PLY file of the C-alpha trace (Angstrom):
ply
format ascii 1.0
element vertex 89
property float x
property float y
property float z
element edge 88
property int vertex1
property int vertex2
end_header
3.90 -47.12 -17.39
2.06 -44.02 -15.57
2.49 -40.20 -16.71
1.16 -38.38 -13.24
0.33 -34.78 -12.56
-0.17 -33.29 -9.27
0.51 -36.55 -7.24
-0.95 -36.96 -3.68
1.09 -35.19 -0.94
1.39 -35.67 2.60
4.09 -34.24 5.00
6.49 -33.42 2.13
6.58 -37.03 0.33
4.83 -38.42 -2.41
2.07 -40.78 -0.96
0.38 -43.93 -2.72
2.73 -44.61 -5.73
5.27 -47.17 -3.67
4.14 -50.25 -5.83
6.44 -53.08 -5.80
7.75 -53.81 -9.52
7.59 -49.97 -10.25
9.98 -47.22 -9.97
9.00 -43.73 -9.06
10.87 -40.84 -11.42
10.39 -37.46 -10.29
12.38 -34.28 -8.96
13.61 -34.34 -5.30
13.85 -31.31 -3.04
11.44 -29.09 -0.81
8.92 -27.88 -3.73
5.98 -29.80 -4.52
6.51 -32.09 -7.46
3.92 -31.30 -10.04
4.58 -34.25 -12.42
6.37 -37.60 -11.94
7.01 -40.94 -13.91
6.11 -44.64 -12.44
6.95 -47.23 -15.14
7.55 -50.97 -14.16
11.24 -51.68 -13.75
12.95 -51.69 -16.87
16.22 -50.33 -18.31
15.25 -46.64 -17.89
17.39 -43.61 -16.86
16.47 -39.88 -15.69
18.93 -37.94 -18.13
20.69 -34.70 -16.01
19.08 -31.82 -16.67
16.01 -32.65 -18.30
13.77 -32.25 -15.40
12.66 -29.56 -13.16
9.43 -29.12 -10.53
7.04 -29.21 -13.55
8.47 -31.63 -16.09
10.07 -34.89 -15.47
11.81 -37.00 -18.64
13.64 -40.69 -18.43
15.40 -42.61 -21.55
14.11 -46.06 -22.03
16.60 -48.18 -23.61
15.10 -51.54 -25.09
15.86 -53.96 -28.20
13.92 -54.50 -31.15
15.09 -57.37 -32.79
19.12 -57.07 -32.89
18.78 -52.93 -32.90
18.98 -51.40 -29.79
16.96 -48.40 -29.39
16.15 -45.45 -27.36
13.09 -43.87 -26.32
12.64 -40.74 -24.18
9.07 -40.10 -22.56
8.25 -36.95 -20.80
5.55 -36.31 -18.08
4.78 -32.16 -18.01
2.46 -30.31 -16.02
1.07 -27.30 -17.74
-1.95 -25.44 -15.89
-4.07 -23.80 -18.12
-4.40 -20.55 -15.88
-0.89 -19.81 -14.72
0.66 -16.48 -15.55
4.42 -18.11 -15.75
5.53 -19.29 -19.00
5.77 -23.12 -19.54
9.25 -24.60 -19.38
11.43 -24.02 -22.29
13.91 -27.14 -22.02
0 1
1 2
2 3
3 4
4 5
5 6
6 7
7 8
8 9
9 10
10 11
11 12
12 13
13 14
14 15
15 16
16 17
17 18
18 19
19 20
20 21
21 22
22 23
23 24
24 25
25 26
26 27
27 28
28 29
29 30
30 31
31 32
32 33
33 34
34 35
35 36
36 37
37 38
38 39
39 40
40 41
41 42
42 43
43 44
44 45
45 46
46 47
47 48
48 49
49 50
50 51
51 52
52 53
53 54
54 55
55 56
56 57
57 58
58 59
59 60
60 61
61 62
62 63
63 64
64 65
65 66
66 67
67 68
68 69
69 70
70 71
71 72
72 73
73 74
74 75
75 76
76 77
77 78
78 79
79 80
80 81
81 82
82 83
83 84
84 85
85 86
86 87
87 88
């Protein structure tokens, strides 16, 4: 799994991350994405409301023995020189 900040853009699209066996999670829209997550294909969901241009979260469901477990993984872009406050979600 890769947590990516400031992915390479060209003509409004993320480039270079269309890798077989992996799924790219990022926020769609006209603004340039600052964060995304690139996991191998597994049982992953992107929960509603836990993302913005600078923050992406995914929920991973997996089994450990007989127990079903969940793990939340976040990728966030927090520039050191930003005048804006960080996301509060």
